[in-house]
C-alpha positions in Angstrom: 0.0 0.0 0.0 1.2 3.5 -0.7 2.1 5.8 2.1 -0.4 8.5 2.9 0.2 12.2 3.5 -2.2 14.3 5.5 -1.8 17.9 4.6 -3.2 19.4 7.7 -3.1 23.0 6.5 -5.0 22.1 3.3 -7.5 20.0 5.2 -8.2 22.9 7.6 -8.7 25.3 4.7 -11.0 22.8 2.9 -13.0 22.2 6.1 -13.4 25.9 6.6 -14.5 26.4 3.0 -17.0 23.6 3.2 -18.4 25.0 6.5 -18.7 28.5 4.9 -20.5 27.1 1.9 -23.0 25.4 4.1 -23.5 28.5 6.2 -23.9 30.7 3.2 -26.4 28.3 1.6 -28.8 28.8 4.5 -28.1 32.5 5.0 -30.8 35.1 4.7 -28.6 37.2 2.5 -28.1 34.3 -0.1 -31.8 33.3 -0.1 -32.9 36.9 -0.6 -30.5 37.5 -3.4 -31.5 34.3 -5.2 -35.2 35.1 -4.7 -34.7 38.6 -6.1 -33.3 37.2 -9.3 -35.2 33.9 -9.7 -38.4 34.5 -7.7 -39.2 38.2 -8.0 -42.9 37.6 -7.2 -42.1 36.1 -3.8 -43.6 37.7 -0.8 -41.9 38.1 2.5 -43.6 34.9 3.7 -42.1 32.9 0.8 -38.6 34.2 1.6 -39.1 33.3 5.3 -40.4 29.8 4.4 -37.3 29.3 2.2 -35.0 30.4 5.0 -36.7 27.9 7.4 -36.5 25.1 4.8 -32.8 25.7 4.1 -32.0 25.9 7.7 -33.7 22.6 8.4 -31.8 21.1 5.5 -28.4 22.5 6.4 -28.3 22.3 10.3 -28.2 18.5 10.5 -25.3 18.6 8.0 -23.5 21.2 10.1 -24.1 19.1 13.3 -22.7 16.0 11.7 -19.8 17.9 10.3 -18.9 19.7 13.5 -16.7 17.1 15.1 -14.7 16.6 11.9 -14.5 20.4 11.4 -13.1 20.8 14.9 -10.5 18.1 14.4 -9.5 19.6 11.0 -9.1 23.1 12.5 -7.0 21.7 15.3 -4.9 19.7 12.9 -5.9 16.4 14.6 -6.7 14.3 11.6 -3.5 12.2 11.2 -4.7 9.3 9.0 -7.0 8.9 6.0 -10.7 9.0 6.7 -13.8 8.0 4.7 -15.6 11.4 5.0 -18.2 10.4 2.4 -19.1 7.3 4.4 -19.1 9.2 7.7 -21.4 11.9 6.4 -23.7 9.5 4.5 -24.1 7.4 7.6 -25.3 10.5 9.6 -27.4 12.4 7.1 -28.2 10.0 4.3 -27.8 11.2 0.8 -29.0 14.8 1.4 -25.6 16.2 0.4 -25.6 14.5 -2.9 -29.3 14.5 -3.7 -30.6 17.8 -2.4 -27.4 19.9 -2.4 -25.8 18.8 -5.6 -24.9 22.4 -6.5 -21.3 23.5 -7.3 -21.3 25.9 -4.3 -21.6 22.9 -2.0 -20.1 20.0 -4.0 -16.8 21.7 -4.9 -15.6 22.3 -1.4 -17.0 18.9 -0.3 -15.2 17.1 -3.0 -11.9 18.8 -2.2 -12.3 17.9 1.4 -13.1 14.3 0.6 -10.0 14.0 -1.6 -7.7 15.6 1.0 -9.0 13.2 3.7 -7.9 10.3 1.6 -4.4 11.3 2.5 -3.1 11.6 -1.1 -4.1 8.0 -1.8 -5.9 7.2 -5.1 -9.5 6.2 -4.8 -8.5 2.6 -5.7 -5.8 2.5 -3.0 -8.0 4.2 -0.4 -10.7 1.6 -1.0 -8.2 -1.2 -0.2 -7.3 0.3 3.2 -8.8 -0.6 6.6 -9.5 3.1 7.0 -12.2 2.6 4.4 -13.1 -1.1 4.9 -13.5 -0.7 8.7 -15.0 2.8 8.6 -12.3 4.0 11.0 -12.8 7.5 12.5 -10.0 9.9 13.2 -8.2 8.7 16.4 -9.1 11.9 18.4 -12.8 11.8 17.3 -13.9 10.1 20.5 -12.4 12.9 22.7 -13.9 15.6 20.6 
């Protein structure tokens, strides 16, 4: 098996970008700006409903991501990690089904790749990190 390389600085930056993308997606500012362009007939009630809907969609993702985000920011992810499997196990397919927009998927895909530790997808799938769904070592103390 190839040796892995966890670039902690890039992982932290990618985690921060993914978090910001999620926060922006549910922000009132974003929803109002999109509504002004694509839904000019919306009333205030429609905007508020959209804000509530997007908040309900994003908050569980943020909650599931929080322990990984904290580890990434602290530089405490030392081995490859199946982030896709972790998130899918906690929130289902919502990230890939309902949020399959470049604003969300691009930072997500970058983070997923970085958390493979530089291993190719094929090599990563052959590791126990993937096969045994191993979490980062410091996850339990987080």
